[in-house]
Backbone as ProteinMPNN parsed JSONL, in Angstrom:
{"seq_chain_A": "XXXXXXXXXXXXXXXXXXXXXXXXXXXXXXXXXXXXXXXXXXXXXXXXXXXXXXXXXXXXXXXXXXXXXXXXXXXXXXXXXXXXXXXXXXXXXXXXXXXXXXXXXXXXXXXXX", "coords_chain_A": {"N_chain_A": [[-22.644, -14.741, 9.53], [-22.0, -11.391, 10.294], [-22.561, -9.767, 13.454], [-24.615, -6.949, 14.414], [-23.128, -5.219, 15.999], [-20.48, -6.023, 15.392], [-20.379, -5.276, 12.688], [-20.698, -2.5, 12.911], [-18.452, -1.757, 14.456], [-16.423, -2.635, 12.723], [-16.828, -0.919, 10.529], [-16.34, 1.566, 11.762], [-13.643, 1.239, 12.494], [-12.389, 0.979, 9.962], [-12.928, 3.535, 8.893], [-11.634, 5.252, 10.742], [-8.956, 4.358, 10.601], [-8.383, 5.095, 7.973], [-8.445, 7.876, 8.277], [-6.29, 8.179, 10.072], [-4.108, 7.287, 8.519], [-4.127, 9.232, 6.529], [-3.827, 11.665, 7.952], [-1.829, 11.362, 10.002], [0.336, 9.748, 9.215], [3.777, 9.597, 8.528], [5.214, 8.567, 6.496], [5.156, 8.864, 3.086], [4.326, 6.909, 1.363], [2.417, 5.456, 2.778], [0.349, 7.264, 2.786], [-0.809, 7.023, 0.334], [-2.496, 4.949, 0.37], [-5.645, 3.307, 0.308], [-8.241, 2.43, 2.395], [-10.305, -0.284, 2.096], [-12.027, -1.92, 3.441], [-13.004, -3.749, 6.437], [-12.798, -6.454, 8.677], [-13.932, -7.764, 11.651], [-13.231, -9.941, 14.36], [-15.454, -12.149, 16.208], [-15.158, -11.719, 18.97], [-14.067, -9.241, 18.985], [-11.301, -8.898, 19.128], [-9.481, -9.05, 17.139], [-8.683, -7.718, 13.996], [-9.04, -7.715, 10.546], [-7.825, -5.805, 8.074], [-8.591, -4.469, 5.008], [-6.988, -3.211, 2.103], [-6.126, -1.002, -0.64], [-4.169, 0.416, -3.31], [-3.42, 3.139, -5.46], [-1.021, 3.321, -6.627], [1.3, 1.733, -8.761], [2.667, -0.506, -7.416], [4.473, -3.2, -5.872], [2.282, -5.192, -4.179], [2.866, -6.728, -1.987], [4.98, -5.424, -0.753], [3.724, -3.082, 0.107], [1.88, -4.199, 1.877], [3.631, -5.245, 3.785], [4.801, -2.859, 4.758], [2.551, -1.618, 5.934], [1.83, -3.522, 7.886], [4.087, -3.39, 9.474], [3.747, -0.856, 10.5], [1.558, -1.217, 12.027], [1.405, -1.28, 14.852], [1.738, 1.401, 15.609], [-0.501, 2.487, 14.291], [-2.515, 1.095, 15.603], [-2.241, 2.121, 18.194], [-2.96, 4.814, 17.769], [-5.547, 4.36, 16.94], [-6.683, 3.352, 19.282], [-6.826, 5.648, 20.805], [-8.766, 7.087, 19.468], [-11.114, 5.606, 19.134], [-13.711, 4.362, 21.117], [-13.329, 1.643, 22.681], [-13.267, -1.291, 24.677], [-11.058, -3.047, 24.447], [-8.548, -2.613, 22.103], [-8.499, -3.947, 18.887], [-6.154, -6.334, 17.511], [-4.361, -5.601, 14.622], [-4.345, -6.67, 11.267], [-3.13, -6.209, 8.095], [-4.291, -6.593, 4.812], [-3.894, -6.957, 1.37], [-6.348, -5.888, -0.882], [-7.649, -7.632, -3.384], [-9.892, -7.544, -4.917], [-10.643, -5.367, -6.518], [-8.811, -5.367, -8.657], [-9.491, -7.856, -9.674], [-12.13, -7.397, -10.503], [-11.661, -5.498, -12.52], [-10.263, -7.109, -14.325], [-12.25, -8.964, -15.074], [-14.029, -7.189, -16.257], [-12.498, -6.341, -18.478], [-12.332, -8.757, -19.879], [-15.017, -9.113, -20.578], [-15.362, -6.89, -22.255], [-13.64, -7.637, -24.354], [-14.983, -9.881, -25.322], [-17.371, -8.715, -26.231], [-16.358, -7.132, -28.288], [-15.595, -9.012, -30.156]], "CA_chain_A": [[-23.069, -13.373, 9.313], [-21.565, -10.588, 11.431], [-23.591, -9.107, 14.245], [-24.728, -5.508, 14.194], [-21.998, -4.591, 16.682], [-19.291, -6.302, 14.59], [-20.442, -4.448, 11.48], [-20.492, -1.1, 13.308], [-17.047, -1.608, 14.852], [-15.631, -2.774, 11.496], [-16.979, 0.328, 9.783], [-15.632, 2.617, 12.5], [-12.2, 0.988, 12.397], [-11.967, 1.313, 8.602], [-12.99, 4.991, 8.747], [-10.602, 5.888, 11.573], [-7.638, 4.028, 10.043], [-8.22, 5.97, 6.805], [-8.09, 9.201, 8.792], [-4.943, 8.103, 10.646], [-3.136, 7.215, 7.425], [-4.109, 10.505, 5.816], [-3.419, 12.784, 8.801], [-0.713, 11.127, 10.916], [1.454, 8.974, 8.653], [4.928, 10.38, 8.058], [5.656, 7.913, 5.267], [4.279, 9.25, 1.968], [3.797, 5.679, 0.786], [1.207, 5.1, 3.517], [-0.71, 8.222, 2.463], [-1.416, 6.66, -0.952], [-3.293, 3.739, 0.58], [-7.076, 3.461, 0.553], [-8.819, 1.32, 3.153], [-11.525, -0.701, 1.405], [-12.931, -2.639, 4.333], [-12.457, -4.3, 7.661], [-13.562, -7.548, 9.288], [-13.563, -7.922, 13.049], [-13.623, -11.234, 14.92], [-16.632, -12.085, 17.086], [-14.819, -11.159, 20.284], [-13.505, -7.913, 18.71], [-9.899, -8.85, 19.519], [-8.667, -9.17, 15.943], [-9.298, -7.067, 12.833], [-8.363, -7.85, 9.262], [-8.106, -4.556, 7.379], [-8.315, -4.606, 3.583], [-6.563, -1.942, 1.514], [-5.651, -0.975, -2.011], [-3.397, 1.615, -3.605], [-3.419, 3.495, -6.873], [0.34, 3.187, -7.13], [1.615, 0.434, -9.361], [3.757, -1.071, -6.636], [4.304, -4.566, -5.39], [1.36, -5.122, -3.042], [3.505, -7.376, -0.828], [5.764, -4.394, -0.075], [2.76, -2.222, 0.802], [1.355, -4.994, 2.984], [4.694, -5.306, 4.789], [4.9, -1.522, 5.35], [1.397, -1.398, 6.808], [1.906, -4.411, 9.046], [5.135, -2.86, 10.344], [3.204, 0.348, 11.142], [0.288, -1.555, 12.683], [1.403, -0.927, 16.279], [1.466, 2.838, 15.658], [-1.897, 2.689, 13.883], [-3.341, 0.553, 16.689], [-2.186, 3.094, 19.282], [-3.792, 5.954, 17.373], [-6.919, 3.86, 16.916], [-7.123, 3.24, 20.677], [-7.154, 6.992, 21.277], [-9.892, 7.678, 18.725], [-12.316, 4.768, 19.211], [-14.007, 3.956, 22.488], [-13.507, 0.2, 22.81], [-12.607, -1.82, 25.867], [-9.764, -3.523, 23.972], [-8.329, -2.313, 20.691], [-8.139, -5.201, 18.217], [-4.88, -6.51, 16.811], [-4.617, -5.303, 13.216], [-3.6, -7.321, 10.184], [-3.462, -5.567, 6.833], [-4.303, -7.528, 3.692], [-4.17, -6.293, 0.099], [-7.662, -6.228, -1.431], [-7.495, -7.935, -4.806], [-11.199, -7.556, -5.571], [-10.708, -4.321, -7.544], [-8.085, -5.895, -9.811], [-10.293, -8.965, -10.196], [-13.263, -6.799, -11.213], [-11.124, -4.914, -13.752], [-9.939, -8.212, -15.215], [-13.516, -9.471, -15.621], [-14.548, -6.149, -17.146], [-11.715, -6.411, -19.716], [-12.75, -9.976, -20.596], [-16.345, -8.839, -21.153], [-15.14, -5.971, -23.386], [-13.068, -8.422, -25.448], [-16.058, -10.731, -25.868], [-18.29, -7.836, -26.994], [-15.687, -6.674, -29.507], [-15.539, -10.124, -31.11]], "C_chain_A": [[-22.683, -12.533, 10.536], [-22.729, -9.932, 12.155], [-23.586, -7.615, 13.932], [-23.532, -4.784, 14.819], [-20.702, -4.809, 15.896], [-19.249, -5.412, 13.358], [-20.157, -2.986, 11.807], [-19.029, -0.858, 13.668], [-16.138, -1.714, 13.625], [-15.654, -1.491, 10.685], [-16.216, 1.466, 10.45], [-14.122, 2.462, 12.379], [-11.688, 1.373, 11.014], [-11.919, 2.832, 8.409], [-11.847, 5.661, 9.501], [-9.201, 5.573, 11.05], [-7.368, 4.864, 8.798], [-7.794, 7.365, 7.237], [-6.666, 9.213, 9.336], [-3.895, 8.096, 9.536], [-3.018, 8.55, 6.711], [-3.504, 11.626, 6.654], [-2.091, 12.566, 9.519], [0.504, 10.456, 10.304], [2.549, 9.894, 8.141], [5.445, 9.833, 6.731], [4.661, 8.24, 4.146], [3.652, 8.029, 1.294], [2.489, 5.28, 1.463], [0.048, 6.036, 3.196], [-1.406, 7.889, 1.139], [-2.366, 5.475, -0.831], [-4.743, 4.094, 0.87], [-7.569, 2.222, 1.284], [-10.151, 0.97, 2.501], [-12.5, -1.455, 2.301], [-12.206, -3.177, 5.539], [-13.388, -5.41, 8.135], [-13.033, -7.764, 10.684], [-14.04, -9.284, 13.526], [-14.808, -11.053, 15.875], [-16.335, -11.448, 18.44], [-14.139, -9.787, 20.185], [-12.03, -7.788, 19.1], [-8.953, -8.82, 18.324], [-9.395, -8.517, 14.784], [-8.424, -7.275, 11.609], [-8.791, -6.637, 8.433], [-7.66, -4.706, 5.932], [-7.985, -3.24, 2.993], [-6.202, -2.132, 0.051], [-4.868, 0.316, -2.202], [-3.432, 1.871, -5.099], [-2.027, 3.432, -7.485], [0.539, 1.797, -7.712], [2.852, -0.141, -8.682], [3.445, -2.515, -6.297], [3.427, -4.531, -4.139], [1.923, -5.82, -1.804], [4.32, -6.357, -0.032], [4.833, -3.465, 0.71], [2.201, -2.927, 2.038], [2.372, -5.048, 4.134], [4.816, -3.963, 5.507], [3.764, -1.276, 6.339], [1.457, -2.273, 8.048], [3.023, -3.99, 10.005], [4.643, -1.634, 11.112], [1.952, 0.051, 11.966], [0.263, -1.204, 14.164], [1.147, 0.566, 16.467], [-0.001, 3.116, 15.343], [-2.837, 2.206, 14.983], [-3.37, 1.518, 17.873], [-3.041, 4.313, 18.999], [-5.275, 5.57, 17.384], [-7.488, 3.784, 18.33], [-7.519, 4.601, 21.244], [-8.436, 7.54, 20.666], [-11.19, 6.885, 18.812], [-12.487, 4.296, 20.641], [-14.369, 2.475, 22.518], [-12.774, -0.256, 24.068], [-11.194, -2.29, 25.525], [-9.659, -3.194, 22.487], [-7.869, -3.584, 19.997], [-6.735, -5.174, 17.619], [-5.177, -6.375, 15.324], [-3.731, -6.134, 12.298], [-4.067, -6.694, 8.888], [-3.29, -6.557, 5.692], [-4.667, -6.752, 2.426], [-5.492, -6.805, -0.471], [-7.542, -6.405, -2.942], [-8.801, -7.869, -5.58], [-11.309, -6.505, -6.67], [-9.991, -4.78, -8.806], [-8.863, -7.02, -10.476], [-11.467, -8.429, -11.009], [-12.814, -6.168, -12.526], [-10.813, -5.992, -14.779], [-11.206, -8.767, -15.867], [-14.117, -8.471, -16.608], [-13.818, -6.163, -18.489], [-12.095, -7.634, -20.537], [-14.099, -9.761, -21.274], [-16.218, -7.896, -22.348], [-14.594, -6.721, -24.596], [-14.119, -9.286, -26.116], [-17.023, -9.903, -26.716], [-17.677, -7.364, -28.297], [-15.625, -7.757, -30.571], [-16.928, -10.389, -31.59]], "O_chain_A": [[-22.99, -12.901, 11.67], [-23.745, -9.588, 11.551], [-22.682, -7.098, 13.277], [-22.991, -3.847, 14.232], [-19.909, -3.879, 15.748], [-18.202, -4.857, 13.023], [-19.451, -2.31, 11.059], [-18.435, 0.129, 13.235], [-15.179, -0.952, 13.506], [-14.616, -1.03, 10.209], [-15.528, 2.237, 9.78], [-13.406, 3.445, 12.183], [-10.653, 2.03, 10.905], [-10.97, 3.352, 7.823], [-11.171, 6.537, 8.96], [-8.339, 6.452, 11.058], [-6.236, 5.3, 8.585], [-6.897, 7.964, 6.643], [-5.916, 10.156, 9.086], [-2.904, 8.823, 9.612], [-1.92, 8.954, 6.328], [-2.75, 12.449, 6.135], [-1.299, 13.502, 9.633], [1.606, 10.588, 10.836], [2.284, 10.849, 7.412], [6.045, 10.563, 5.942], [3.473, 7.931, 4.25], [2.565, 8.12, 0.722], [1.56, 4.819, 0.8], [-1.113, 5.646, 3.321], [-2.48, 8.42, 0.858], [-2.968, 5.05, -1.818], [-5.032, 5.054, 1.585], [-7.339, 1.097, 0.84], [-11.025, 1.827, 2.369], [-13.672, -1.609, 1.955], [-10.985, -3.085, 5.66], [-14.608, -5.313, 8.007], [-11.829, -7.929, 10.885], [-15.121, -9.736, 13.149], [-15.116, -9.937, 16.293], [-17.166, -10.723, 18.988], [-13.689, -9.241, 21.192], [-11.558, -6.684, 19.375], [-7.754, -8.588, 18.485], [-10.593, -8.733, 14.602], [-7.217, -7.036, 11.642], [-9.971, -6.467, 8.13], [-6.504, -5.028, 5.657], [-8.614, -2.238, 3.332], [-6.001, -3.248, -0.428], [-4.904, 1.204, -1.35], [-3.468, 0.939, -5.902], [-1.871, 3.482, -8.705], [0.003, 0.812, -7.203], [3.924, -0.249, -9.278], [2.312, -2.979, -6.422], [3.794, -3.904, -3.145], [1.496, -5.529, -0.687], [4.358, -6.406, 1.197], [5.129, -3.105, 1.85], [2.068, -2.326, 3.105], [2.01, -4.911, 5.303], [4.923, -3.928, 6.733], [3.989, -0.787, 7.446], [1.162, -1.806, 9.148], [2.919, -4.209, 11.212], [5.07, -1.396, 12.242], [1.353, 0.962, 12.537], [-0.795, -0.861, 14.691], [0.421, 0.959, 17.38], [-0.661, 3.885, 16.041], [-3.849, 2.85, 15.259], [-4.419, 1.71, 18.487], [-3.761, 4.794, 19.875], [-6.134, 6.355, 17.785], [-8.653, 4.117, 18.548], [-8.434, 4.697, 22.063], [-9.115, 8.364, 21.278], [-12.264, 7.442, 18.584], [-11.528, 3.884, 21.293], [-15.534, 2.097, 22.4], [-11.773, 0.341, 24.463], [-10.242, -1.967, 26.235], [-10.577, -3.467, 21.715], [-6.941, -4.24, 20.471], [-6.21, -4.116, 17.27], [-6.134, -6.965, 14.822], [-2.53, -6.278, 12.526], [-5.266, -6.65, 8.61], [-2.287, -7.266, 5.609], [-5.631, -5.986, 2.414], [-5.723, -8.013, -0.533], [-7.355, -5.437, -3.679], [-8.813, -8.116, -6.786], [-12.003, -6.729, -7.662], [-10.508, -4.601, -9.909], [-8.89, -7.123, -11.702], [-11.765, -8.949, -12.085], [-13.506, -6.286, -13.537], [-11.069, -5.811, -15.97], [-11.23, -9.013, -17.073], [-14.645, -8.85, -17.653], [-14.452, -6.013, -19.534], [-12.173, -7.557, -21.763], [-14.299, -10.18, -22.414], [-16.9, -8.086, -23.355], [-15.02, -6.481, -25.725], [-14.141, -9.409, -27.341], [-17.441, -10.336, -27.79], [-18.377, -7.211, -29.298], [-15.604, -7.452, -31.763], [-17.139, -11.286, -32.406]]}, "name": "protein", "num_of_chains": 1, "seq": "XXXXXXXXXXXXXXXXXXXXXXXXXXXXXXXXXXXXXXXXXXXXXXXXXXXXXXXXXXXXXXXXXXXXXXXXXXXXXXXXXXXXXXXXXXXXXXXXXXXXXXXXXXXXXXXXX"}
């Protein structure tokens, strides 16, 4: 279970990365991304950032684009969040929304039968 500090830092990182993508990103593809969550390691040196997109694109391509831009995003994050060390960012596609939609469709099919 994450500590209170981990949860607070995770929340702040997710919020600030959303702002960075919306305000600073030059690539229009990055502006379509929604940050759904963040998990920070105990020592706050590593952050796994979860995202989704409304575009029907290959999520591997989006993941690659974000991970390539992670150094820029990390630099912007360092300027906006007061942390001793800015964590290394890894972006991971959040499949939970698609999974929930799939379960919802299965339940609808069962009710219709």
